[in-house]
C-alpha positions, 0 to 999 in steps of 0.5 A, spaced: 493 406 494 495 413 496 491 419 494 497 422 490 497 417 485 489 417 484 488 424 482 487 427 475 492 433 474 487 438 475 485 436 482 492 435 484 493 443 482 486 444 485 488 441 492 495 444 492 492 451 491 487 450 497 493 448 501 497 454 499 492 459 500 491 455 507 498 457 508 501 450 508 496 448 513 494 441 511 488 441 517 485 448 514 486 445 507 482 439 508 477 442 512 476 447 506 476 442 501 471 438 505 466 444 505 467 444 498 465 436 498 472 433 497 473 429 503 481 429 503 485 427 510 491 432 512 496 426 511 494 425 504 494 432 503 501 432 506 503 426 501 500 430 495 505 436 497 511 432 498 510 428 491 508 434 487 513 439 491 515 443 485 508 444 483 506 446 490 512 451 490 510 454 483 503 455 486 505 458 492 510 463 489 504 465 484 499 466 490 504 470 493 506 474 487 498 476 486 497 478 493 503 483 493 500 485 486 493 487 489 497 490 495 501 494 490 495 496 486 491 499 493 497 503 494 497 506 487 490 507 488 492 511 494 497 515 491 493 517 485 488 519 489 492 523 494 495 526 488 488 528 485 486 531 492 492 535 493 491 538 486 484 539 487 486 542 494 491 547 491 486 549 486 481 551 491 486 554 495 488 559 490 481 561 488 480 562 496 486 566 496 484 570 490 477 572 494 481 574 500 479 567 504 486 564 507 484 558 512 488 558 518 489 550 518 493 551 511 499 548 514 496 542 517 492 540 511 498 541 506 503 537 511 497 531 512 496 531 505 504 530 503 505 525 509 499 520 506 502 521 499 509 520 502 508 514 506 503 511 500 509 512 495 514 509 500 510 502 501 508 502 494 516 503 492 518 498 497 513 493 494 514 494 487 521 496 487 519 501 481 516 508 480 509 508 479 506 510 472 513 514 471 510 519 475 515 522 480 510 523 486 514 528 490 509 529 496 512 536 497 510 538 490 503 541 493 507 545 498 512 548 493 506 550 489 503 554 494 510 557 496 510 559 488 503 562 489 505 566 495 501 562 499 506 559 504 512 562 506 518 558 507 521 558 514 528 561 513 525 567 508 525 573 512 528 570 518 527 574 524 530 573 531 525 570 535 528 568 542 525 569 548 527 575 553 526 575 560 522 581 563 523 583 570 519 588 573 522 593 576 
């Protein structure tokens, strides 16, 4: 008698879920099930997967969706965190500018914050295909605010000729 015919539906679902989590490897799944007290041979798991292929595919799709949602949530948190950090940085920077203390590494900090936000947003959109919480999450918002505050000057503003000239002795 085959294992696939002797199991209650709950056990079938449980075994197939372990098999999906093991990436379809019947050996890995059999080992994991044995560690939990269910002695099942890889051949039996293969037969179970074949007999209940629809259920197996549904479980695999749900596990994949759950993994993708967990990854997307991590990127949401990164985007939200970098947005909070950027806002806090701009507020602190405004206070420092008012006090006459402008940090020398300001352009690098702004660029780094914008890059982290941009990459996280791009990954999140690639995973979900939709905007996050209806926000635009423009990575250059903080730089634009700094320009509006007069802290950063755009490259093309007051452009000067900065070409090098050869100086010769004589």
